[in-house]
N, C-alpha and C positions, 0 to 999 in steps of 0.2 A: 631240491625240487618241492614245489608246493602243490596242494590239492585244494579244490574249492570246498569250503566248509559251510558257509552260509551266504545268503544274498538278501539284502534289505532294500526295498523299493518304497519311496515316500513321495507322495504328491506328484505323480508322473504317470504318463500313459495316454492312450487315445481318449478322445472325448467320451466315447460310449463305454469304455472299460478301463477305468483308471485304477492305479495302485495307490490307495489312500495311505496305508502303512502296512506293508506285507513283508514277511520274513520267510524265506525258504531254507529250512534247516536240514542239513545232510550229515550232522555230526553223530559220532558214537556208534556206528554200525559197521565199520571196517575192522581191519586187523589192528592189534595193539602196536603202539609206537615202539620201535626197537630200543632207542636210547632217549627216553624222555628228558627234557631239560627241566631244571627246577623252576617252579612258578610260584608267585605269591598270590594267594586268593584274596578276594575282597573281604572287608571287615566282617560283614554279616553273612558271608557265603559259607556253606557247609564244606568241610574238608573232602577232597576227592577220594573215592574208594577205588583202588586198583590203578593200573597204568592207564593213561589216556589212549583212546582208540582213534584210528584214522577215519575220515569221512567215508561215505558210501562210495565204492569204486565205480559204480555205474547207476544210472537212474533212467526211468522211462516216464515221459509225460504224455498222457493220453488226452487229447482234445480234438474236437471236430474242427473242420476248416473254419477259419476266422475266430478261433477261440483265443488266440494270443500267443501261440508258440513262437512265431517269428518276432513278435514285439519283445518277448523276454530275451531272446538271443541278441536282438539289436541293442537293447539297453546294456547287456553284459559286455558286448563287443565295444560299445561306446566308451567304456572305462579302459579296456585293455588295448584297443586300437583307436585312438582319438583321430578325429577328422571325418568330415562328411563323405569323403570319397571311399571310406572303408565301411560304409553302411551296408548291412546285409540285405541282399535282395533288391532288384530293380536298380534304376539309374537315377532316382530322385535324390538330389543333394539336400533337400530340406525335410526329409522324413523324420529326423529326430526333433526338428522344431515343431512338428505337428503334435508331439507328445506333451507339450507344455502350454498351459493357459497363461493369460495375461498376469494374474495375481499369484501364479505358482512360483515356488522355488524348489525344483525337482532334485531328488537325491537318489543315487544308485551306489550302494556300498557293497563291496565283496570282501568276505573274510576268508583268508587262505591259511591252511595248516601245513607245516613242514612234515614230510613223510617220515623223517628220521627222528627229529627232536620234539615234534609236536608243538613247536612255537607257532604262534598265529600272528598274522599281519593283516591290516585292513587297508584296502585301497578303495577310493570312491570318486565320484564325479558329482558336482553340483552345477546347476544351470538355471538361468532365469532371463526374462526379457528386460532389457534396459528401459527405464521409464514406465514399466508396468503396462506396456502396450504391445500387442502382437503386430509384427511388421514382416514384410517380405525382404527387408534388408538384412542379410546375414550378419552384418556388423553389429546389429542391435541385439543379437543372441549371444549372451555372455556364458562362457563355460570355464570351469576350473577343476583341477584334480588335486587330490590330497591323499596322504598315507600316514599311518601311525601304527604303533605296536600296542595292542590292547593291554590294559593293566589297571591298577587302582587309579581312579580319576577319569577314565575315559574308556569306552568299549563300544562295540557295535550297537548294543541295546541302549546305551546312554548317549547316542549322538545328539548334539545340541541343535536339533532341527526346529525346536519350538522354544518359547521363552521359559517354559517349565517342563523339564524332561526328567521323568523318573525312570527307575529301573523297570524293564519290561516284565510283566507278570508271566507266570509259568504257563498260563493258558494261551499265550500268543497275542493277547490284546495289546493295543498301542500304549506306550508309556509317555508319548508326547502330549503335553497339555498346554493350553494357552495359545497365544497368537504365534503363527509361524514366523520364523526368522527369515530375513532377507539374506542374500549371498554375503553382503558385507558383515551382517550380524553373525552369521555362521562362521565366517573366517575369523572375526574378532574372538568369538568364544573358543574356537579351536586353537588359536594362537595363545590365548590366556591359559588354556589347559596345558599347552606345551611348555610355557614358561613356569607354571606351578609344578609340573611333573616332568622333569627332563627325560625320564626313562621312556616316555611315550614316543620320542623321536618323530615329532610332527613335521611334515613336509607339505608345502602348498605350491603348486605350479599352475601356470596359465598358458604355457606355450607347448605345442604338441611335441616338438623335438626334445625339449627338456624333460617332458613327462616320459617319453619313450626311453631316454637315457636313464632316468630314475628307476623305471621298471626293470631295466637290465641290471642295475646295481642291486636291486632287491632280490634278483633271481627269478623274476617273472618275465620270461622272454616274450616280447610281443609277436615275434615271428611265428611261434606256435599257434597263436590265435589267428594269424594271417592265413595259415593252412586251414584252420577250422572254418574261417569265413569263406574261403574258396570252395571247400567241400560242401558248404551249405548255401552257396550262392544262388542255386536254382531250386532249393528246398527238395533236392533229390537224394540219391544214395551217395555215400562218401566214396564208393568205388569209381564213380564217374570222374573223379579227379585224376585217377591213374589209368584211365582208358586211353591208351596211345595206339596209333595205327602204324607208325614207322619210327625209324631212328631219329628223324628230325623232330617229330613231336616230343619224343622223350628228352631230346637235348633242350628243346624250348622249355619243357617242364622243369628240368634241372636248373637251367639258367634263371628262370623266374623264381625258383626257390632260394637261390643263393645270392642273387644280385637284384639291384633295383632296375625295374624295367625302363623307367625314364632315363636313367643314366646310361644304360646299355644302348639304347637307340641313339643317343647323342654320340657315344663313342663310335658306333658303327658308321654313322654319317661322316664323322671326322676322318676315320681310317680310309673310307672309300674316296673321299676328296683328295687326301694326301697321296694315295696310290695313283690316282688319275694324273696328278701333277708330275709325279716321278716318271711316268711313262712318256711324257712329252718334254722331258727336261732338255734334251739336245736341241730340239726345234725351238723351244722357248728361249734358250741361251743365245742362239744365232739371231733370232728376232730382236732380243734385247740389245745386242751389240750394234746391229744396224740402226735400230731406232735411236740409240743414244748418240751415234755419230751424226745422223741426219738432223736430229733435234738441235745439236750444237750449232751446225752451220745455218739451219733455218732460223734459229733464234737471233743470230747476229744480223741476218738480212732483214728480219722483221723489225728489229730495234732501229736499224738505220732508216727504214721506210717510215716508221712511226715518227722519228725525229724530223725527217724532211716534211712530212705532212703537217706536223705541229708548227714548224717555222713558216710554211706557206700560209697557214691559217692565221698565225699571229700578224704577219705582214698585211694580209688582205683586211683583217679586222681593224687594224690601226688606220689603214687608209680610209675605210668606210667611216669610222668614227670621226676622223678629222674633218672630212667633207660635211658630214651631218652637223657637227658642232659649228662650223662656219655658217651654214644655212640657219641654224637655230638662233645664233647670236644676232644675225642681221634682222631676222623676223622679230626677235625679242626686243630689240632696240626700238623698232617702229611701234610695236604694241605698247611698250612702257610709256612712250611719249603720249599716246592717245589716252591710256589709263590715268596718267597723272592729271590731265585736264578734266576727265570725268570725275575723278575722286574729289577735285576741288569743288565742282558743282554739287556733288553729293554732300560734302561737308556743310556747305551753305544751307542746302535744303534741310539737313538734319538739325541744324541750329534753330531754324524756324519751327520745325516740328516739335523740338523739345520745349520751346516757349509755349506753344499752343497746348501741349500736354500738361505742363505745369498749371496753366490756367484752368483747364478742365478738371484736373485732379483736385484743386482747391474747391471748386463748386461741388464736385461729387462728394467730397468729405463732409461739407456742410449739409447736403441732402441726407447722407447716411446718418449723421448725428441727429438730425431732426426726426428721422424715422425711428431710430433707436429710442429716443426720448418718448415718443408717442407710444411705442410698443411697451416700454417699461411702465408708463402711466396706466395704460389699460390693464396690464398684468397686476399692478398694485391695487387698482380698484376691484378687480375680480377677487384677489386674495382677501381684501378687507370684507367684502360681502360674504365670502365663505367663512371667515372667522366669526362674523356676527351671527351667522346661522348656527355655527357650532356652539357659540356661547348660549344662544337661546335654547338649543337642544340640551346643553349641560344643565341649565337652570331648571328645565322641565324635569329632567331625570332626578336632580337633587330634591325637587318638591315631592315627586312621587316616592322617593326613598324616605323622606321625612314622614310622609303620610303612613307608610308601612311601619315605621318605628313608633309612631304615635298609637297605632292600633295595639301594639304589644304593651305600651304604657298604660292604656285604658284597662286592659285585662289585669295588669299588675295592680292598678288602682282599686279595682273591684276586690281583688284578693286581699289587698291591704285593708280595705274597709271592713271586710269580714274578720280579718285578724284583729283589727282594732276593737271591734265589738267584743270579741272573746277576751281580749286583753283587759278591757274595762271591767268586765264581769269578774275576771280573776283578781284584778286590783282591789275592787270593792270587798271581795271575800277575804283577801289576805292582808288588808291594810292594817287591821288592828294588831295582828301578830308580827308584822314585818316593818314596824315603824323604824327601828334602828337601821335595818338593812336598806330601807328606802332613803334614809338620810345620806348614808354612805354612797348609794347609787346616784343620788342627785349631785353630790360633789364630783363624782367621777364623770357624770354627763356634762357638768359645767366645764371641766378640764378638756373633755373631748371637743366640745363646742368651740372653745378657744383655739385648739389646735387646727380644727377644720377651717375656721375663719382665716387663720394665717396661711394655710395652704391655698385657699381660694384667692387671696390677694397675690400670692406668688404666681399662680396660674394666669391671672389677668395681666400681670407685668410681662410674663413670657409671651402671651398672645400679642401684646402691643409691640414687643421687639420683633416678632415674626412678621407682623404687618409692615413695619418699617423696612425690614430686609426685603420683603416682596416688592415694595415700591421701588427700592434701589435697583433690584434686578430688572424690573420692568423698564426703567429709564435706560439701563445698559443695553437691553434688547432693542429698544427703539433706535439708539445710536448705532448699533451694529447693523440694523436694517438699512439705515441711511448710507452707511459705508458700503454695504453690498450693492446697493443701487448704483452708486457712483462707480464702483469697480466694474459692474456689468457694462455701463456706458462706455468706459475707457476700453474695455475688451472688444466691444462691437466696433468702435472707431479703429482700433488697431487691425482687426480682421479686414475691414473695408480697405484700409490703406495697403495691406498685404496683397489682397486680391488685385487691386489696381496695378501694383508693381509687377506681379506675376504676368498680368496681361500685357504690360508694356515690354517685359523681357521677351515674351513669345513673339511680339510684333518685331522687335529688333532682330531676333534670330531668323524670322521669316524674311525680313528685308535683306539680311546678309546672304541667305541661301539664294534669293532671287538675283542678287548681284553676282554671285558665283556662277549661276546658270547663264546669266546674260553675258558673262565674259569680262565684267568690270573688275573682278578680283580673280587672280590666278591661284589655284590651290594645287597645281601639279608640280611646280618647282620646289626644290628643297627649302628655299627662303620665303616662298609664298605662303602666308598665313592669313586667312580671312579674319582671325581674331585681332590681328594688329590693325587691319583696316577699320575695325569697329572699336578701337581702343578708347576713342573720345566718348562714345556712348557708354562703354563700360565704366569709365571714370565718373560719368554723371550719375550712374545707378548706384554707386557705392554708398553715398549718404542716404539714399532711400532705403537700401538694404539695412543699414545700421539703424535707421529710424524704425523699420519694421521689427527688428530684433528687440529694440528697447520697448516697443509697444507690446510685443508678445510677452516679454518678461513682466511688464506692468500688469497685463491681463492675468497672468498666472498668479502674481501676488494678490491681486484683487479677488480672484476666485478663492484663494486660500483664506483670505480674511472673511469672505462671504460665508464659507463653510464654518469657520470658527464662530462667527456671529450667529448663524442659524442654530448651531449647537447650544450656544449660551442662551439664546432666546427660548429654545425648547426646554432647557433645564429650568429657566426662570418660570415659564408657564406651568411646568409640572409642580414646582415648589409652591406657586400661588394657588394652584388647584388643590394641592394637599392641605395647605393652610386653611383655605375656604371650607373644605370638607370637615376638617377638625373643628373649626369654629361652629359650623352648623350642627355637628354632632354634640358639641358641648352645650350649645343653646337648647337643643332638644332635651338633653339629659337634665339641664337646669330647670326647664319648665315642668318636666315630669316629676322631678323630686319636689318641686314647690307644690304642685297639686297634691301629691301624696302627703306632704307635711300639713297642708291646709285641712285635708280631710281628717288627719289624725289629731291635729290641734283643736278641732271642734269639740273634742271630749273635755269636759270640765275637770274631771278627776285627774286626767293625765296632765293637764296644764298645771294644776295645783301640785301634783307630784314632782314635776320638774322645776317648780319655783319660777315659772314664767309669768309675766304680767297678763292681765285679762285681754282676750282678743277683741278687736274693734267690732263695731256693728256690721261692717261690711264683710266680715268673715275672713280678714287677712290673717296671715300667720303672725303670732306674737313674737316679739324679740326676746333676747336673753335678759336676765336680771341685771340691774345696774352694777352690782358688786362683781359680776363675772365678765366684765368687758375685757377685750383683748389687751387693753393697755393698763388694766388695774384701776382701782378706785371707782369713782362714779362716772368716769368718762364713757359715753355711749359708743357703740361700735360704728365703724365707718359704713356709710350707706352703700348697698350693692346697686349695680346698674341693671336695668331691665333689658329685655331682648331688643328693644328699639334703641338702646343707647342712652336713655335718660335715667336719672336716679329713681329708685323706688321710694315710695312714701312710707312704707311699713318698715318695721325692724327686720334685721337679718333672720333667716330661718336656717335650720340645720337638720335636714331630714335624716341624715346618717345618725346623729345623736338621738333623735326621737325613736328611730327604729331600734337602736341598741338598748335604749331604756325600756322600750315596750317589750323587747325580747327578754330582758332580765326580769321584768315584772311578771311576764307569763311563766317563767321558770318556777318550779316548786321551791319554796324557801324552807330552811330548817326550822324546826319548832323552837319557840323562844324558851330561854332558860327560866328557872324558878326565880 
């Protein structure tokens, strides 16, 4: 026999008074256990002092009305008496579902202690809403029960109700930390603990009957709690359960205590019905014999009458069908002769109509082709106007961009002029002490000028190649545009022919329906088919349908080619625009560097330092010395091309070399040796 030792309630209860994590402890105040069983303490737990004691034999809970006494009893009974019909108080079947919110996973765990050995066992219930949503459907309210024997690895204090569950502190605070586990997570944690520690004897059940059987195997008889529920049904005194007025009431009380009320009612109804039948056995037997004999004779008479009626019906039906068939055959012969003459006239009229339709179709196809051509011409003219406007807008934007770049170049020119003045002064001051270093610098500048000249020639060749490639792409784009125009024309012609064929098919169907309504074609007989009457028209339409399919396929291919051509044209235009932008940027940089070189080359001392010839009277940039040409010897360098495309009359200039030389001249030089 077991006694209730502790109760733990977690995340459950009414909305206004919920049990977040509460433990009711009744241990250690009763009599000592007679024959305590050996127990293994936890690793860090203190050794017990003296024999274990039983829980409190009785307790009193003082609360005012509405304080939660019935709620506590309902939660305890939900573990020991599963099922909504066993709910304490009232007839509401959903009272337990009101104790659980949408995001809750409620736990009710009871720890029981054996009165003789002191062994403990924990039984509990876990419940939650499926889908995390409160519903009136009881099937969405999930419940499960479990049991285990506390020991190292798992106990009532260390239930895995949260992701981080520590041992409960001595002051009764909650040891559950972190996010609350769902029912599936709690079951997985409980199962893993049972696998790791077999002595826990973990059991998980989800069916009421199996849980009741398991409680009986553990020694916790659910019937005892059924009596408790009945005694507290109306929240009155327990003596009201045994308040009987006569012997019948006591008998009913005894039967309810030892049998299932529902099974007893069914057995009583069965016994009453069987007794009633036994009382009328002789009367029912005589009636059964008389009925069996009469039924045999009457069944034979009924079978003979049915067969006679069937034979008469078959004979009369055959006679009626024969006469009707003769009348239909004579009428059908007369009608067929008239229909044959009418069909001959219709065939001749259909031949004339087909000839007229072919002539009209040819004229309509020519008109549609002319309309499509004019439409395409107007669309091409509009597209060319839009392209010209966009090109003008692009040129204006490039001009504005070049102007903004030139403004920055002017500022750099002014800064370079100031730097050149400072450099000239520094050169004059350090010329006497830095003659050997200046000579070495001049040689290095000459080599740099030669390398820059080679790089400029390579860049010009690359620009010419890109221009040729842009021209080829432009030609391919124009050819693709022409192909797209032709494909669009073919597609429009095919669509016109298809529309005409559909219209003609609708007319033929309408004429066939009118012939059927007029009685020229019979569609009621098994061999009468209006399609056969219009077979000639259908054969004439087959070539037209084939031509329509071929035209539609040609239109599809033309549309694909038009898409590919448009994509190629857009790529070509993008490449041409990028090449034009790169060329404009290179020309702007070329002009800016040239102006900077002219301003720096005006300094007489800097020209003599670099070994360049004297500048012309017009202020042009001096070219390199004859011995430092890019091809060696006295061969002059190749003339550079101006921004307008013509050759420049002055020698090549190298602003990068001039800047490098000026920077080296401005740097402090080491003192000359003795």
